[in-house]
N, C-alpha and C positions, 0 to 999 in steps of 0.2 A: 418388896421382892416380887418379881414377875416370873412367869414360866419361861419366857423367852422374848427375844427381840424381833420385831418385824423388820427384816432386812430391806424391805421396800423403802424404808425411810431414807436410805442412801441415795435414792434415785435423783433427788433434786440437788444433791451436792455436786454440782457439775465442775467446780473449779478446784477440787481436791488435788493437792500435790503429794500428800503423804497420808497413808491410811493404815492404822494398826488396829486390828480387831482381835479381841480375846474372848475366851469362853464360847467359842463359836458353836459348840455342841448344843447350846441353849437357844440357838436361833430357831426360827419357825419357818421352814421351807413350805411353800404352798405351790400348787400347780399353776397358780396365776401369777407367780413372781416374774417380773420382767427378765427375760433371758439376757438382756443387755444391761444388767444392773451396774456393772463396772466398765464394760467394754467401750462405752461412749465417753468416758472421762479422759479426755485427751491430754489433760495436764498431769495425770497421776503417774508419778515416777517410782514411788516406793510403796510396797504392799507387804504387810506382815499379817499372816493368818494363823491364829493360835487357838488350840483347844485347851481345856484344863488338863493339867498333868494327871496322868493315870494313877490311881491309888491301888491298893492290893485287890480291890474288888474289880473283876473283869467286866468290861462293857458287854451288854447284850447285843445280839445280832441286829435287833431293831435300832439300838442306839448307833451302832456302826453304820448301818444303812442310812440313817438319818444324817449323820455327819458327812457321809459321802455325797449325799444329795445337796447339802448346803455348800460344800466346796465346789461341786460341779457347776453350780449356778453363779459362782464368783469368778467367772472368766475375766482375766485382766485385760486392759486395753493394749493395743499393739505397741504403744510407746513406753510401756513399763520398763524400768531400768533395774530395780533391785527387788528380789522376791525372797521372802522367808516363810516357810511353813513349819509350824512347831506343834508337837504333841498331837498330831493328826492320828486318830485311832481307827480310821477306816481300813479296809483290807486292800483297797486299790486306790492309787493316786487319781486325781481328777484327769480327765482325758485332755484337758487343755494344756497339760504339761508336755508340750511338744513344739514342733517347728512352726506351725501355722500361727499360733496365738502369741508367741513370745519372741518375735524377731529382734527386739531391742534389748532384751534382758542381758545384763553384763555380770551380775552377781546373783547367785542362788545359794540358799542355805536350807537344807532339809534336816530338821532337828527332832530327834526322838519320835519318829514315825514308826512305832514299834510293831504294828500289825501288818504292814505291807511286806509281802514275800518277794516282790520284784521292785526294782527301782524304775522310775519312769524313763521312757526312751528319749532322753534329752541330748543325745550326742550330735544331733543335727542343728541345734540352736546356733545361729550364725554368728552371734556376738558374745556368747557366754565366755567370760574371762576368768571368773573365780567361782569355784564350786566347793561347798563344804557339806559333808554328809555325816551326821552324828547320831548314834544310838538307834540305828535301824536293826533292832535285835532279832527280827524274824528273818532277815536275809541270810541265806546259807550260800548262795551263789550269785555272782555278778557275771552275766554273759553278754552275748552280742546284742541282745535287745536293748541294753543300756546305751549303746552307741547309736541306736536308731536303726539297727539291722534286723528286720523281721523275716524277709524273704530274700533269697539270693545272698550276695555279699557286697560289702562296701567297695572293695578294691575293683571288682569287675565293672561296677557302675561309675567308677571314678568319683564317688562321693567322698567327702572328708569328714571324719569323725572329730567332734570338738575342735572346729577349725581355728578358734581363737583362745582356747583355754590355756591359761598360763599357770594357774595354781590349783591343785586338787588336794583337798584334805579329807581323809576318811578316818573317823574316830569312833571308838567305843562300839565295835561291832562284834559282840561276843560269840556269835554263831557263824560268822562268815568263814567259809572254808575254801571256796574256789573263785578264781578270777580269770576271765578270758575275754578277748575281744572278738574272736572269730570262732566258728565251729571247728571241731577237731579235724574234719575232712579238709577244710580250707587251710588249716595250719600245716597239714601234711603236704598239700600242694606247694605252699610257700617253701617248705624245707626242700622239696624236690627241685624247685626252681633255683634255690640257693646253691644246691649241690651242682646243678647243671652250669650255673654261672661260674662256679669255682673251676670246673673241668675245662671251661672255655678260656680260662685264664683271667677272668675278670676284666674283659676288654671294655666294658661300659663303666668302669671305675668302681663297681661295687665289690664288696669283699664277702666271701663266705668261707667258713672253715668248719672242720669236723674234729671235735675233741671228745675223747672218752665216750664215743658213740652218740654225741649230741651235736646238732647242727646249729651254728650261729647264723641266725637269719640275716639276710642281706637287706639293708635299708633301701629297697628298690623304689619306694614311692613315699609320698608325704601324706598318706591317707589318714593317718592316726595322730591326733594331737600334735600338729606341726609346731605349735607355739609353746608347748608345755615346758616350763622351766623348773617347777618345784612340785614334789610329791611328798606329802606328809601322811604317814600311817601311824595311828595311835591306838593302843588297846584293841588289837585284833588277834586274840590268842589262838584262834584255830586256822588262820590263813596259812596255807601250805606253801605257796609259791607266788612269785610275781609273774605276770604274763610276759612271755618272751618278746612280744611286739614292743614292749617299752624300750627295747634296745634300738628301735627304729626311730624313736622320737629324739628331740633335742633336749631332753631332760638334763638339767645342770645340777640340781640339788635334790637329794633323796634323804628324808629324815624318817627313821623308824624309831619311834619313841615309845617307851614303856610297852608297846606292843610286844616286842621281842622278849621283854623281861618275863612275859607269861606265854610266850609262843615257842614252846620247846620243839615243835615240829619243823620249824624253818631251818633248812640245812644249807641252802645255796642262794647267793646273790651273784648274778652273772649277766653278761651281754648287755651292759649299759654303758656304751662307749662315750656318751656325752656327759656323764655325771662328773662334776668337778669336786664336790664335797660329799662325804658319806659319814653320817652319824650313827653309831651303833651302841646300844645299851643292853648289857646282860643277855647275850645270845648264846646259851649253853651248848647248842648243837650246830652252830653255824661253822661248818667245816670247809666250805668252798666259797671263796670270794674271788672272782676271776673275770677276765675280759672287760676290765674297766680301764681302757687305755687312756681316757682323758682325766682320770682321777688325779687331783692335786693335793687334797688334804683329807686325811682319815682321822676321825675322832672316835676314840674308844673309851667307853665309860667303865665303871667298876665291873670286875669279874671277867673282863675281856682279854686280859694279858695272855693267859695260858692258851686259850683256844685260838687266839689271833696269830700265834706263832706258826700255825699250820698254813697260813695263806699270806701273811704280810710280806715275807721274803719274795714270794712269787709276784706280788703286786709291785714291789720295789724293783725287781728285775725287769718286769715289763715296762715300767715307767722309764727306767734308765735306757732300755733298748729303743724306746720310741722318742725320747726327748733328750737323751744324752746325760752325761754325768753332772753337767752344770745345773740341771733342773731336778732336784731331789724331791721325792714324794714325802710330804710332811705328815708324820704320824704323831697325833696328840693323844696322850693318855691322861 
């Protein structure tokens, strides 16, 4: 049994295709370590970086700093395709989790990184197709920084957030309360523009409406997740609302699993016109489900019959109005 492994031993393994590293907190980072330890491995496609699962005993600041340094020097090559980071207990993700170093990554999993209070700014990764985030228990808010927006805003610079992301899974986030893609000031500007478009009669083909004092934002651009097809939310008991900008995406399938069973604060699902299927399980306070013009199938699990009577008729009426009597909204209980 040794105190740690010298990561420099990886230097000569130039033809690696797949690399899985465990117990990385036992590595021995030194100032002399080659900064291009992995970056020159042009054949490396799959990289898994794991620490040991945290026990009841908290890690010291020294240990957290040590593991941050280890991960920082494991900058992947530009050709990397699949990345998994698991049980990382540093307080901040490595700086290479961004656009410059991961242009080819298609799949990313961040599993049980319990000490990071912010997610990495990965929204500008040009080829990211699949993203799964599990067990980030220190996260209370996901904001504009996640989509890669630090200064200014994405819309004005014509940047696209998550340009190729098709599937997003967020699971086991016990303290996550807020989710936004833009700052509040920018959201207010969007609402004002949506209202202005409505007053002009929607000549550019966009639609904006005002119901119960709320504005349904107009999908005036494809700056946000233009390829998103499926969103899964599991075990997020404190999440209060979904971002209104999701209504501007092409989201087809929304699954809220078990999350809502223990998420008594969620009261509304609205403004998702592209969603075709909606799965709901035990949503005791979900009193408003509306503005789902593309909905074709609704799946209701146990305990949903009584509360769903408040909004199922409205969904059926909207569906009939938009698609005619021959296309009935299918409700499965």
